[in-house]
N, CA, C and O atoms as a Tinker XYZ file with bonds, in Angstrom:
   440  protein
     1  N      0.830000   -1.188000    0.000000    73     2
     2  CA     0.000000    0.000000    0.000000    64     1     3
     3  C      0.876000    1.254000    0.000000    63     2     4     5
     4  O      1.948000    1.292000    0.604000    81     3
     5  N      0.382000    2.273000   -0.697000    73     3     6
     6  CA     1.061000    3.558000   -0.758000    64     5     7
     7  C      0.157000    4.578000   -0.075000    63     6     8     9
     8  O     -1.046000    4.624000   -0.332000    81     7
     9  N      0.739000    5.388000    0.790000    73     7    10
    10  CA    -0.024000    6.423000    1.482000    64     9    11
    11  C      0.218000    7.763000    0.807000    63    10    12    13
    12  O      1.341000    8.086000    0.420000    81    11
    13  N     -0.848000    8.536000    0.674000    73    11    14
    14  CA    -0.764000    9.871000    0.081000    64    13    15
    15  C     -0.055000   10.806000    1.051000    63    14    16    17
    16  O     -0.396000   10.852000    2.233000    81    15
    17  N      0.924000   11.546000    0.559000    73    15    18
    18  CA     1.656000   12.475000    1.416000    64    17    19
    19  C      0.847000   13.725000    1.735000    63    18    20    21
    20  O      1.187000   14.473000    2.652000    81    19
    21  N     -0.218000   13.951000    0.982000    73    19    22
    22  CA    -1.043000   15.146000    1.200000    64    21    23
    23  C     -2.158000   14.884000    2.210000    63    22    24    25
    24  O     -2.348000   15.665000    3.142000    81    23
    25  N     -2.909000   13.768000    2.024000    73    23    26
    26  CA    -4.059000   13.521000    2.899000    64    25    27
    27  C     -3.935000   12.258000    3.743000    63    26    28    29
    28  O     -4.720000   12.067000    4.671000    81    27
    29  N     -2.955000   11.381000    3.441000    73    27    30
    30  CA    -2.732000   10.185000    4.239000    64    29    31
    31  C     -3.566000    8.978000    3.857000    63    30    32    33
    32  O     -3.515000    7.956000    4.541000    81    31
    33  N     -4.318000    9.071000    2.799000    73    31    34
    34  CA    -5.180000    7.970000    2.374000    64    33    35
    35  C     -4.365000    6.806000    1.820000    63    34    36    37
    36  O     -3.346000    7.008000    1.158000    81    35
    37  N     -4.836000    5.553000    2.105000    73    35    38
    38  CA    -4.203000    4.359000    1.532000    64    37    39
    39  C     -4.584000    4.259000    0.067000    63    38    40    41
    40  O     -5.739000    4.463000   -0.306000    81    39
    41  N     -3.601000    3.944000   -0.751000    73    39    42
    42  CA    -3.834000    3.760000   -2.184000    64    41    43
    43  C     -3.179000    2.450000   -2.613000    63    42    44    45
    44  O     -2.286000    1.934000   -1.941000    81    43
    45  N     -3.641000    1.929000   -3.738000    73    43    46
    46  CA    -3.042000    0.707000   -4.275000    64    45    47
    47  C     -1.586000    0.964000   -4.638000    63    46    48    49
    48  O     -1.188000    2.102000   -4.887000    81    47
    49  N     -0.795000   -0.106000   -4.664000    73    47    50
    50  CA     0.636000   -0.011000   -4.919000    64    49    51
    51  C      0.942000    0.619000   -6.273000    63    50    52    53
    52  O      1.927000    1.347000   -6.400000    81    51
    53  N      0.118000    0.356000   -7.286000    73    51    54
    54  CA     0.386000    0.865000   -8.635000    64    53    55
    55  C     -0.347000    2.168000   -8.940000    63    54    56    57
    56  O     -0.354000    2.614000  -10.087000    81    55
    57  N     -0.965000    2.785000   -7.932000    73    55    58
    58  CA    -1.709000    4.026000   -8.146000    64    57    59
    59  C     -0.758000    5.166000   -8.485000    63    58    60    61
    60  O      0.342000    5.261000   -7.940000    81    59
    61  N     -1.204000    6.032000   -9.398000    73    59    62
    62  CA    -0.410000    7.179000   -9.813000    64    61    63
    63  C     -0.860000    8.433000   -9.068000    63    62    64    65
    64  O     -0.043000    9.292000   -8.735000    81    63
    65  N     -2.166000    8.533000   -8.809000    73    63    66
    66  CA    -2.729000    9.657000   -8.059000    64    65    67
    67  C     -3.565000    9.122000   -6.904000    63    66    68    69
    68  O     -4.028000    7.982000   -6.934000    81    67
    69  N     -3.749000    9.947000   -5.898000    73    67    70
    70  CA    -4.526000    9.569000   -4.722000    64    69    71
    71  C     -6.007000    9.427000   -5.085000    63    70    72    73
    72  O     -6.560000   10.262000   -5.801000    81    71
    73  N     -6.645000    8.359000   -4.583000    73    71    74
    74  CA    -8.055000    8.136000   -4.883000    64    73    75
    75  C     -8.957000    9.141000   -4.163000    63    74    76    77
    76  O    -10.091000    9.356000   -4.591000    81    75
    77  N     -8.480000    9.756000   -3.084000    73    75    78
    78  CA    -9.296000   10.696000   -2.329000    64    77    79
    79  C     -9.107000   12.142000   -2.780000    63    78    80    81
    80  O    -10.080000   12.839000   -3.068000    81    79
    81  N     -7.836000   12.596000   -2.840000    73    79    82
    82  CA    -7.616000   14.017000   -3.118000    64    81    83
    83  C     -7.028000   14.278000   -4.506000    63    82    84    85
    84  O     -6.976000   15.431000   -4.935000    81    83
    85  N     -6.589000   13.246000   -5.212000    73    83    86
    86  CA    -6.062000   13.414000   -6.563000    64    85    87
    87  C     -4.612000   13.878000   -6.627000    63    86    88    89
    88  O     -4.106000   14.172000   -7.710000    81    87
    89  N     -3.929000   13.949000   -5.469000    73    87    90
    90  CA    -2.526000   14.371000   -5.464000    64    89    91
    91  C     -1.657000   13.291000   -6.098000    63    90    92    93
    92  O     -1.962000   12.101000   -6.012000    81    91
    93  N     -0.587000   13.715000   -6.726000    73    91    94
    94  CA     0.340000   12.785000   -7.355000    64    93    95
    95  C      1.023000   11.928000   -6.298000    63    94    96    97
    96  O      1.441000   12.430000   -5.255000    81    95
    97  N      1.135000   10.621000   -6.579000    73    95    98
    98  CA     1.798000    9.700000   -5.663000    64    97    99
    99  C      3.212000    9.373000   -6.122000    63    98   100   101
   100  O      3.884000    8.521000   -5.540000    81    99
   101  N      3.658000   10.062000   -7.177000    73    99   102
   102  CA     5.022000    9.837000   -7.661000    64   101   103
   103  C      6.005000   10.268000   -6.587000    63   102   104   105
   104  O      5.758000   11.221000   -5.849000    81   103
   105  N      7.103000    9.567000   -6.508000    73   103   106
   106  CA     8.120000    9.892000   -5.501000    64   105   107
   107  C      8.633000   11.303000   -5.740000    63   106   108   109
   108  O      8.955000   11.681000   -6.867000    81   107
   109  N      8.702000   12.065000   -4.674000    73   107   110
   110  CA     9.219000   13.432000   -4.773000    64   109   111
   111  C     10.717000   13.361000   -5.033000    63   110   112   113
   112  O     11.383000   12.448000   -4.544000    81   111
   113  N     11.255000   14.299000   -5.789000    73   111   114
   114  CA    12.698000   14.279000   -6.027000    64   113   115
   115  C     13.459000   14.403000   -4.710000    63   114   116   117
   116  O     13.069000   15.151000   -3.815000    81   115
   117  N     14.539000   13.660000   -4.618000    73   115   118
   118  CA    15.325000   13.641000   -3.378000    64   117   119
   119  C     15.979000   14.996000   -3.106000    63   118   120   121
   120  O     16.196000   15.360000   -1.950000    81   119
   121  N     16.287000   15.734000   -4.153000    73   119   122
   122  CA    16.967000   17.010000   -3.967000    64   121   123
   123  C     16.010000   18.144000   -4.276000    63   122   124   125
   124  O     15.514000   18.258000   -5.397000    81   123
   125  N     15.760000   18.953000   -3.320000    73   123   126
   126  CA    14.961000   20.160000   -3.492000    64   125   127
   127  C     15.766000   21.308000   -2.917000    63   126   128   129
   128  O     16.307000   21.181000   -1.819000    81   127
   129  N     15.864000   22.434000   -3.630000    73   127   130
   130  CA    16.690000   23.545000   -3.129000    64   129   131
   131  C     16.281000   24.026000   -1.744000    63   130   132   133
   132  O     17.144000   24.278000   -0.904000    81   131
   133  N     14.975000   24.159000   -1.485000    73   131   134
   134  CA    14.555000   24.674000   -0.186000    64   133   135
   135  C     14.827000   23.666000    0.924000    63   134   136   137
   136  O     15.146000   24.049000    2.049000    81   135
   137  N     14.703000   22.387000    0.611000    73   135   138
   138  CA    14.986000   21.354000    1.607000    64   137   139
   139  C     16.481000   21.330000    1.934000    63   138   140   141
   140  O     16.868000   21.204000    3.096000    81   139
   141  N     17.302000   21.450000    0.917000    73   139   142
   142  CA    18.745000   21.440000    1.127000    64   141   143
   143  C     19.186000   22.664000    1.931000    63   142   144   145
   144  O     20.046000   22.558000    2.806000    81   143
   145  N     18.598000   23.820000    1.635000    73   143   146
   146  CA    18.922000   25.042000    2.364000    64   145   147
   147  C     18.536000   24.891000    3.831000    63   146   148   149
   148  O     19.295000   25.278000    4.720000    81   147
   149  N     17.346000   24.324000    4.083000    73   147   150
   150  CA    16.866000   24.132000    5.451000    64   149   151
   151  C     17.776000   23.162000    6.211000    63   150   152   153
   152  O     18.107000   23.401000    7.372000    81   151
   153  N     18.177000   22.078000    5.561000    73   151   154
   154  CA    19.073000   21.125000    6.203000    64   153   155
   155  C     20.416000   21.764000    6.522000    63   154   156   157
   156  O     21.006000   21.498000    7.570000    81   155
   157  N     20.896000   22.608000    5.615000    73   155   158
   158  CA    22.173000   23.285000    5.836000    64   157   159
   159  C     22.067000   24.248000    7.021000    63   158   160   161
   160  O     22.988000   24.335000    7.834000    81   159
   161  N     20.945000   24.973000    7.121000    73   159   162
   162  CA    20.751000   25.904000    8.225000    64   161   163
   163  C     20.630000   25.173000    9.554000    63   162   164   165
   164  O     21.043000   25.702000   10.586000    81   163
   165  N     20.064000   23.948000    9.548000    73   163   166
   166  CA    19.935000   23.184000   10.772000    64   165   167
   167  C     21.291000   22.737000   11.296000    63   166   168   169
   168  O     21.430000   22.461000   12.488000    81   167
   169  N     22.291000   22.660000   10.429000    73   167   170
   170  CA    23.624000   22.247000   10.836000    64   169   171
   171  C     24.449000   23.429000   11.337000    63   170   172   173
   172  O     25.602000   23.250000   11.727000    81   171
   173  N     23.881000   24.624000   11.333000    73   171   174
   174  CA    24.607000   25.814000   11.740000    64   173   175
   175  C     24.338000   26.139000   13.204000    63   174   176   177
   176  O     23.268000   25.844000   13.737000    81   175
   177  N     25.316000   26.742000   13.829000    73   175   178
   178  CA    25.178000   27.248000   15.189000    64   177   179
   179  C     25.962000   28.550000   15.229000    63   178   180   181
   180  O     27.075000   28.610000   14.708000    81   179
   181  N     25.418000   29.573000   15.824000    73   179   182
   182  CA    26.002000   30.906000   15.791000    64   181   183
   183  C     26.124000   31.394000   14.358000    63   182   184   185
   184  O     26.944000   32.269000   14.076000    81   183
   185  N     25.319000   30.842000   13.434000    73   183   186
   186  CA    25.370000   31.262000   12.042000    64   185   187
   187  C     26.535000   30.694000   11.269000    63   186   188   189
   188  O     26.719000   31.045000   10.103000    81   187
   189  N     27.328000   29.829000   11.872000    73   187   190
   190  CA    28.492000   29.256000   11.211000    64   189   191
   191  C     28.225000   27.800000   10.845000    63   190   192   193
   192  O     27.600000   27.069000   11.612000    81   191
   193  N     28.702000   27.377000    9.665000    73   191   194
   194  CA    28.554000   25.954000    9.345000    64   193   195
   195  C     29.348000   25.131000   10.354000    63   194   196   197
   196  O     30.494000   25.448000   10.673000    81   195
   197  N     28.733000   24.095000   10.836000    73   195   198
   198  CA    29.329000   23.232000   11.861000    64   197   199
   199  C     29.698000   24.040000   13.103000    63   198   200   201
   200  O     30.654000   23.713000   13.806000    81   199
   201  N     28.935000   25.090000   13.364000    73   199   202
   202  CA    29.194000   25.940000   14.526000    64   201   203
   203  C     29.035000   25.194000   15.828000    63   202   204   205
   204  O     29.683000   25.519000   16.823000    81   203
   205  N     28.163000   24.181000   15.826000    73   203   206
   206  CA    28.005000   23.368000   17.031000    64   205   207
   207  C     29.298000   22.673000   17.395000    63   206   208   209
   208  O     29.633000   22.553000   18.574000    81   207
   209  N     30.036000   22.210000   16.383000    73   207   210
   210  CA    31.326000   21.575000   16.638000    64   209   211
   211  C     32.316000   22.601000   17.183000    63   210   212   213
   212  O     33.104000   22.301000   18.080000    81   211
   213  N     32.267000   23.810000   16.633000    73   211   214
   214  CA    33.166000   24.864000   17.107000    64   213   215
   215  C     32.865000   25.188000   18.562000    63   214   216   217
   216  O     33.782000   25.307000   19.375000    81   215
   217  N     31.589000   25.330000   18.895000    73   215   218
   218  CA    31.200000   25.625000   20.276000    64   217   219
   219  C     31.611000   24.473000   21.183000    63   218   220   221
   220  O     32.087000   24.699000   22.295000    81   219
   221  N     31.433000   23.244000   20.720000    73   219   222
   222  CA    31.838000   22.088000   21.507000    64   221   223
   223  C     33.333000   22.075000   21.770000    63   222   224   225
   224  O     33.772000   21.770000   22.879000    81   223
   225  N     34.115000   22.406000   20.751000    73   223   226
   226  CA    35.566000   22.458000   20.932000    64   225   227
   227  C     35.958000   23.536000   21.935000    63   226   228   229
   228  O     36.839000   23.326000   22.769000    81   227
   229  N     35.302000   24.685000   21.852000    73   227   230
   230  CA    35.624000   25.770000   22.779000    64   229   231
   231  C     35.257000   25.382000   24.209000    63   230   232   233
   232  O     36.043000   25.594000   25.132000    81   231
   233  N     34.052000   24.807000   24.395000    73   231   234
   234  CA    33.672000   24.365000   25.736000    64   233   235
   235  C     34.620000   23.297000   26.250000    63   234   236   237
   236  O     35.008000   23.317000   27.418000    81   235
   237  N     34.995000   22.365000   25.387000    73   235   238
   238  CA    35.938000   21.330000   25.788000    64   237   239
   239  C     37.269000   21.916000   26.216000    63   238   240   241
   240  O     37.843000   21.506000   27.225000    81   239
   241  N     37.761000   22.880000   25.441000    73   239   242
   242  CA    39.035000   23.519000   25.782000    64   241   243
   243  C     38.925000   24.259000   27.111000    63   242   244   245
   244  O     39.841000   24.197000   27.930000    81   243
   245  N     37.813000   24.956000   27.333000    73   243   246
   246  CA    37.633000   25.671000   28.604000    64   245   247
   247  C     37.579000   24.703000   29.781000    63   246   248   249
   248  O     38.129000   24.988000   30.845000    81   247
   249  N     36.926000   23.569000   29.597000    73   247   250
   250  CA    36.850000   22.576000   30.671000    64   249   251
   251  C     38.235000   22.003000   30.974000    63   250   252   253
   252  O     38.600000   21.825000   32.136000    81   251
   253  N     38.995000   21.718000   29.925000    73   251   254
   254  CA    40.348000   21.197000   30.115000    64   253   255
   255  C     41.228000   22.224000   30.833000    63   254   256   257
   256  O     41.963000   21.881000   31.759000    81   255
   257  N     41.148000   23.476000   30.404000    73   255   258
   258  CA    41.935000   24.534000   31.051000    64   257   259
   259  C     41.545000   24.684000   32.519000    63   258   260   261
   260  O     42.408000   24.796000   33.388000    81   259
   261  N     40.236000   24.685000   32.790000    73   259   262
   262  CA    39.778000   24.795000   34.182000    64   261   263
   263  C     40.256000   23.597000   34.995000    63   262   264   265
   264  O     40.647000   23.751000   36.152000    81   263
   265  N     40.230000   22.411000   34.404000    73   263   266
   266  CA    40.708000   21.218000   35.103000    64   265   267
   267  C     42.184000   21.320000   35.447000    63   266   268   269
   268  O     42.592000   20.964000   36.552000    81   267
   269  N     42.990000   21.805000   34.500000    73   267   270
   270  CA    44.413000   21.983000   34.763000    64   269   271
   271  C     44.644000   23.008000   35.869000    63   270   272   273
   272  O     45.498000   22.816000   36.735000    81   271
   273  N     43.876000   24.098000   35.834000    73   271   274
   274  CA    44.038000   25.130000   36.866000    64   273   275
   275  C     43.709000   24.561000   38.239000    63   274   276   277
   276  O     44.441000   24.788000   39.202000    81   275
   277  N     42.594000   23.815000   38.329000    73   275   278
   278  CA    42.228000   23.215000   39.613000    64   277   279
   279  C     43.283000   22.218000   40.080000    63   278   280   281
   280  O     43.633000   22.186000   41.260000    81   279
   281  N     43.791000   21.402000   39.150000    73   279   282
   282  CA    44.808000   20.409000   39.513000    64   281   283
   283  C     46.081000   21.099000   39.997000    63   282   284   285
   284  O     46.666000   20.690000   41.001000    81   283
   285  N     46.506000   22.131000   39.299000    73   283   286
   286  CA    47.720000   22.839000   39.696000    64   285   287
   287  C     47.554000   23.522000   41.049000    63   286   288   289
   288  O     48.515000   23.630000   41.812000    81   287
   289  N     46.343000   23.984000   41.353000    73   287   290
   290  CA    46.078000   24.575000   42.664000    64   289   291
   291  C     46.133000   23.508000   43.750000    63   290   292   293
   292  O     46.694000   23.739000   44.821000    81   291
   293  N     45.556000   22.345000   43.481000    73   291   294
   294  CA    45.558000   21.261000   44.463000    64   293   295
   295  C     46.975000   20.775000   44.744000    63   294   296   297
   296  O     47.277000   20.401000   45.877000    81   295
   297  N     47.834000   20.771000   43.760000    73   295   298
   298  CA    49.213000   20.307000   43.909000    64   297   299
   299  C     50.138000   21.433000   44.406000    63   298   300   301
   300  O     51.352000   21.256000   44.512000    81   299
   301  N     49.538000   22.583000   44.704000    73   299   302
   302  CA    50.272000   23.757000   45.186000    64   301   303
   303  C     51.367000   24.226000   44.225000    63   302   304   305
   304  O     52.398000   24.748000   44.649000    81   303
   305  N     51.130000   24.033000   42.941000    73   303   306
   306  CA    52.066000   24.513000   41.934000    64   305   307
   307  C     51.813000   25.993000   41.668000    63   306   308   309
   308  O     52.743000   26.762000   41.423000    81   307
   309  N     50.545000   26.378000   41.720000    73   307   310
   310  CA    50.187000   27.789000   41.538000    64   309   311
   311  C     49.328000   28.232000   42.719000    63   310   312   313
   312  O     48.728000   27.420000   43.424000    81   311
   313  N     49.291000   29.524000   42.904000    73   311   314
   314  CA    48.466000   30.096000   43.968000    64   313   315
   315  C     47.012000   30.156000   43.512000    63   314   316   317
   316  O     46.676000   29.706000   42.416000    81   315
   317  N     46.180000   30.700000   44.337000    73   315   318
   318  CA    44.757000   30.867000   44.038000    64   317   319
   319  C     44.571000   31.688000   42.768000    63   318   320   321
   320  O     45.220000   32.718000   42.583000    81   319
   321  N     43.674000   31.220000   41.890000    73   319   322
   322  CA    43.402000   31.920000   40.637000    64   321   323
   323  C     42.184000   32.810000   40.829000    63   322   324   325
   324  O     41.182000   32.394000   41.410000    81   323
   325  N     42.280000   34.023000   40.341000    73   323   326
   326  CA    41.160000   34.958000   40.410000    64   325   327
   327  C     40.267000   34.729000   39.194000    63   326   328   329
   328  O     40.585000   35.171000   38.090000    81   327
   329  N     39.148000   34.037000   39.402000    73   327   330
   330  CA    38.253000   33.672000   38.290000    64   329   331
   331  C     37.602000   34.904000   37.669000    63   330   332   333
   332  O     37.123000   34.841000   36.537000    81   331
   333  N     37.577000   36.011000   38.387000    73   331   334
   334  CA    37.016000   37.239000   37.820000    64   333   335
   335  C     37.837000   37.718000   36.629000    63   334   336   337
   336  O     37.332000   38.471000   35.797000    81   335
   337  N     39.088000   37.297000   36.535000    73   335   338
   338  CA    39.927000   37.660000   35.395000    64   337   339
   339  C     39.702000   36.739000   34.191000    63   338   340   341
   340  O     40.037000   37.097000   33.062000    81   339
   341  N     39.141000   35.564000   34.432000    73   339   342
   342  CA    38.952000   34.587000   33.348000    64   341   343
   343  C     37.622000   34.787000   32.631000    63   342   344   345
   344  O     37.549000   34.578000   31.420000    81   343
   345  N     36.572000   35.184000   33.341000    73   343   346
   346  CA    35.255000   35.343000   32.725000    64   345   347
   347  C     35.239000   36.292000   31.524000    63   346   348   349
   348  O     34.558000   35.997000   30.542000    81   347
   349  N     35.956000   37.411000   31.559000    73   347   350
   350  CA    35.943000   38.279000   30.372000    64   349   351
   351  C     36.439000   37.565000   29.099000    63   350   352   353
   352  O     35.950000   37.839000   28.003000    81   351
   353  N     37.404000   36.657000   29.250000    73   351   354
   354  CA    37.889000   35.919000   28.084000    64   353   355
   355  C     36.807000   35.011000   27.512000    63   354   356   357
   356  O     36.700000   34.860000   26.295000    81   355
   357  N     36.007000   34.408000   28.381000    73   355   358
   358  CA    34.911000   33.555000   27.931000    64   357   359
   359  C     33.882000   34.394000   27.177000    63   358   360   361
   360  O     33.383000   33.973000   26.134000    81   359
   361  N     33.567000   35.564000   27.692000    73   359   362
   362  CA    32.613000   36.450000   27.021000    64   361   363
   363  C     33.158000   36.882000   25.661000    63   362   364   365
   364  O     32.411000   36.939000   24.683000    81   363
   365  N     34.446000   37.184000   25.595000    73   363   366
   366  CA    35.064000   37.584000   24.323000    64   365   367
   367  C     34.973000   36.444000   23.305000    63   366   368   369
   368  O     34.699000   36.697000   22.132000    81   367
   369  N     35.191000   35.221000   23.721000    73   367   370
   370  CA    35.106000   34.074000   22.811000    64   369   371
   371  C     33.705000   33.979000   22.212000    63   370   372   373
   372  O     33.561000   33.792000   21.004000    81   371
   373  N     32.672000   34.106000   23.043000    73   371   374
   374  CA    31.306000   34.048000   22.518000    64   373   375
   375  C     31.013000   35.248000   21.615000    63   374   376   377
   376  O     30.303000   35.113000   20.619000    81   375
   377  N     31.548000   36.402000   21.952000    73   375   378
   378  CA    31.376000   37.566000   21.090000    64   377   379
   379  C     31.988000   37.340000   19.723000    63   378   380   381
   380  O     31.403000   37.704000   18.703000    81   379
   381  N     33.172000   36.738000   19.705000    73   379   382
   382  CA    33.828000   36.430000   18.427000    64   381   383
   383  C     32.983000   35.458000   17.614000    63   382   384   385
   384  O     32.852000   35.617000   16.400000    81   383
   385  N     32.408000   34.450000   18.270000    73   383   386
   386  CA    31.546000   33.499000   17.558000    64   385   387
   387  C     30.330000   34.189000   16.938000    63   386   388   389
   388  O     29.966000   33.909000   15.796000    81   387
   389  N     29.714000   35.079000   17.688000    73   387   390
   390  CA    28.528000   35.783000   17.178000    64   389   391
   391  C     28.912000   36.675000   15.994000    63   390   392   393
   392  O     28.208000   36.697000   14.984000    81   391
   393  N     30.003000   37.395000   16.109000    73   391   394
   394  CA    30.441000   38.267000   15.010000    64   393   395
   395  C     30.817000   37.439000   13.779000    63   394   396   397
   396  O     30.458000   37.796000   12.657000    81   395
   397  N     31.537000   36.337000   13.986000    73   395   398
   398  CA    31.914000   35.478000   12.861000    64   397   399
   399  C     30.675000   34.921000   12.175000    63   398   400   401
   400  O     30.634000   34.835000   10.947000    81   399
   401  N     29.670000   34.543000   12.948000    73   399   402
   402  CA    28.420000   34.045000   12.367000    64   401   403
   403  C     27.697000   35.110000   11.567000    63   402   404   405
   404  O     27.159000   34.831000   10.495000    81   403
   405  N     27.681000   36.329000   12.082000    73   403   406
   406  CA    27.026000   37.425000   11.366000    64   405   407
   407  C     27.760000   37.731000   10.064000    63   406   408   409
   408  O     27.128000   37.931000    9.027000    81   407
   409  N     29.077000   37.768000   10.111000    73   407   410
   410  CA    29.853000   38.035000    8.890000    64   409   411
   411  C     29.678000   36.916000    7.866000    63   410   412   413
   412  O     29.567000   37.182000    6.669000    81   411
   413  N     29.654000   35.677000    8.328000    73   411   414
   414  CA    29.437000   34.556000    7.417000    64   413   415
   415  C     28.043000   34.643000    6.783000    63   414   416   417
   416  O     27.880000   34.389000    5.590000    81   415
   417  N     27.046000   35.003000    7.589000    73   415   418
   418  CA    25.692000   35.133000    7.060000    64   417   419
   419  C     25.596000   36.228000    6.017000    63   418   420   421
   420  O     24.922000   36.060000    5.001000    81   419
   421  N     26.267000   37.354000    6.256000    73   419   422
   422  CA    26.260000   38.443000    5.282000    64   421   423
   423  C     26.977000   38.044000    3.997000    63   422   424   425
   424  O     26.515000   38.371000    2.904000    81   423
   425  N     28.095000   37.344000    4.117000    73   423   426
   426  CA    28.829000   36.940000    2.909000    64   425   427
   427  C     28.063000   35.894000    2.112000    63   426   428   429
   428  O     28.195000   35.833000    0.890000    81   427
   429  N     27.270000   35.077000    2.779000    73   427   430
   430  CA    26.489000   34.053000    2.094000    64   429   431
   431  C     25.318000   34.643000    1.314000    63   430   432   433
   432  O     24.924000   34.109000    0.277000    81   431
   433  N     24.769000   35.736000    1.812000    73   431   434
   434  CA    23.617000   36.351000    1.157000    64   433   435
   435  C     23.994000   37.083000   -0.125000    63   434   436   437
   436  O     23.182000   37.184000   -1.045000    81   435
   437  N     25.210000   37.590000   -0.190000    73   435   438
   438  CA    25.585000   38.374000   -1.360000    64   437   439
   439  C     26.204000   37.524000   -2.453000    63   438   440
   440  O     26.573000   38.044000   -3.505000    81   439
């Protein structure tokens, strides 16, 4: 059985059009420009292609750096770290991501 993509009605296997609404039952082309554009946009984060991977790498790096800082403090290799000095760098990183995404979006439109 073939189901109509428009109304959901069951149709015979060899049917060309839906028996209820008359919509074509031919297979839709696999490549559609709007579908491809939508899929590409879903893979973006911060407006950048594969931006989710970039954000993941940045978070991973920050976690590793924080882990090293904590370990070095526990081993008394370094003194107490003032975290108020580190937060501005994190904000700057996110600002750079947002600006890079905006610039990429502008270059893609033109």
